[in-house]
C-alpha positions in Angstrom: 36.7 29.3 2.7 39.3 31.8 4.0 37.7 34.4 6.2 39.1 37.8 7.4 38.6 37.9 11.2 40.6 40.9 12.4 40.9 44.6 11.4 44.6 44.0 11.1 44.0 41.4 8.4 41.8 43.9 6.6 44.4 46.6 6.8 47.1 44.2 5.4 44.8 43.3 2.5 43.5 46.8 1.6 46.2 49.2 2.7 45.7 52.8 3.7 42.6 54.8 2.7 43.3 57.4 0.0 43.4 61.0 1.2 40.2 62.1 -0.5 38.2 59.4 1.3 39.3 60.9 4.6 39.2 64.7 4.0 35.7 64.6 2.5 34.1 63.8 5.9 32.7 66.8 7.7 30.7 67.2 10.9 28.3 69.8 9.4 26.7 70.5 6.0 28.9 72.5 3.6 27.1 74.6 1.0 28.0 72.0 -1.6 26.8 69.1 0.6 23.6 71.0 1.2 23.0 71.4 -2.5 23.4 67.6 -3.0 21.0 66.7 -0.2 18.4 69.2 -1.4 18.5 67.6 -4.9 17.7 64.2 -3.5 14.1 62.9 -3.6 15.1 59.4 -2.3 17.1 58.0 0.7 17.6 54.7 2.4 17.6 55.0 6.2 19.4 52.3 8.3 18.6 51.8 12.0 19.4 49.3 14.7 17.4 47.8 17.5 17.1 44.9 19.9 15.7 42.7 17.1 18.4 43.6 14.6 18.9 45.9 11.7 16.5 47.7 9.4 17.0 49.6 6.2 14.0 51.4 4.8 13.5 53.3 1.5 12.1 56.9 1.9 10.9 59.1 -0.9 9.3 62.5 -1.2 8.4 65.1 -3.8 11.5 67.0 -4.9 13.5 66.5 -1.7 13.3 63.7 0.8 14.5 65.7 3.8 14.2 69.3 4.9 17.4 71.0 6.1 16.9 73.3 9.2 20.5 74.1 9.9 24.0 72.7 9.2 23.6 69.9 11.7 19.9 69.0 11.4 17.7 67.4 8.7 14.0 66.5 9.0 12.3 63.5 7.4 8.5 63.3 7.5 7.1 59.8 8.0 4.4 59.6 5.3 1.7 56.9 5.1 3.0 53.3 4.6 2.3 49.8 5.9 2.3 50.8 9.6 5.1 48.4 10.4 7.2 51.2 12.1 10.4 49.1 12.1 12.6 52.1 11.6 10.7 54.3 14.1 10.7 51.5 16.7 14.4 51.2 16.4 15.0 54.9 16.7 13.1 55.3 20.0 15.3 52.6 21.5 18.6 53.3 19.8 19.0 56.7 18.2 21.8 55.7 15.8 20.9 56.2 12.1 22.7 56.1 8.7 21.3 57.6 5.5 22.2 57.1 1.8 20.8 59.7 -0.6 20.4 59.2 -4.4 20.2 62.1 -6.8 18.5 61.0 -10.1 21.0 61.3 -12.9 24.0 61.8 -10.7 26.5 59.1 -9.9 27.5 60.8 -6.7 25.7 59.7 -3.6 25.6 61.3 -0.2 25.8 59.7 3.2 24.9 60.9 6.7 25.7 59.1 10.0 24.1 60.5 13.1 21.4 60.2 15.7 17.6 60.7 15.5 14.5 61.2 17.5 10.8 60.8 16.5 8.9 64.0 16.9 5.1 64.4 17.0 5.2 68.1 17.6 2.0 69.5 16.1 3.6 72.6 14.7 6.4 70.6 13.1 4.0 68.0 11.7 1.7 70.8 10.4 4.6 72.4 8.5 4.8 69.4 6.2 1.1 69.6 5.1 0.4 68.3 1.5 -3.1 68.6 0.2 -4.5 68.9 3.7 -2.7 65.8 4.9 0.2 65.5 7.4 2.8 62.9 8.3 2.1 61.0 11.5 5.6 61.9 12.8 8.8 63.5 11.8 12.3 62.0 12.1 14.7 64.7 13.4 18.2 63.7 12.4 21.3 65.3 14.0 24.4 64.9 11.8 27.5 63.4 13.3 29.3 63.1 9.9 28.4 63.7 6.3 30.3 62.9 3.1 29.9 61.9 -0.5 30.5 58.4 -1.9 32.5 58.1 -5.0 30.7 57.2 -8.3 32.2 53.7 -8.9 29.2 51.7 -7.5 26.6 53.6 -9.7 28.9 53.6 -12.7 29.4 49.8 -12.4 25.7 49.2 -12.0 24.7 51.7 -14.8 21.8 52.6 -12.5 20.6 55.6 -14.6 21.2 54.0 -18.0 17.7 53.6 -19.6 19.0 50.8 -21.8 19.6 48.8 -18.7 16.2 49.4 -17.2 14.3 46.2 -16.4 10.9 45.7 -17.9 8.5 45.7 -14.9 6.3 43.1 -16.6 9.2 40.6 -16.6 9.3 40.7 -12.7 7.0 39.2 -10.1 4.2 41.5 -9.1 3.8 42.6 -5.4 0.9 40.2 -5.2 3.0 37.3 -6.5 5.7 38.1 -4.0 3.2 38.1 -1.2 1.7 34.8 -2.4 5.2 33.2 -2.4 5.4 34.1 1.3 1.8 33.0 2.1 0.4 30.4 -0.1 -3.3 31.3 0.3 -2.8 35.0 -0.4 -5.1 36.5 -3.0 -2.5 38.0 -5.3 -4.8 38.9 -8.1 -7.1 41.1 -5.9 -4.0 42.7 -4.3 -2.5 43.6 -7.6 -5.8 44.9 -9.0 -6.5 47.1 -6.0 -3.0 48.4 -5.3 -2.8 51.3 -7.8 -6.0 52.8 -6.5 -5.1 52.3 -2.9 -1.7 53.8 -3.4 -3.1 56.9 -5.2 -5.4 57.5 -2.2 -2.7 57.0 0.4 0.4 58.7 -1.0 0.3 61.4 1.6 
């Protein structure tokens, strides 16, 4: 196997970046970037800590983050599995990267920046849904923001319903858990999951 080991070797292989891939990067939200972010109900957030890397999916109703100014977005941490991998990384290393998807659009948005985990009561209260609140809010400061070209989503045909996978053809969450732990009760887990999720969405 021939392996690239230096930046110089990469440069020789790929050449210079095209102009559009450089000029699209801004340090603050433009009006157009704001419009894209506000249209996104889903993002993946990548963090780094002493144990390594983590990349976590985040979703919310209508929009996954709240924009407070042209340098700051807020991401409520709604109920989940309590692993807190992303949060534990942030409190030790504030660097974060986010990738936003907009349903139906082949253009994705990316933010690189720093974050803190806030438990300010007023801030948490501002995200109330049906009387429930997130346990914390990730406050993200933008260092750079830009859009990603559409090639990856075009190649994958992510939004093409003819390419959607039939869920019944895939392993259930219970089956995935049993594969990791042989004595896990997959049938009970799969049977109880829909009701448990409905009660703990927020």
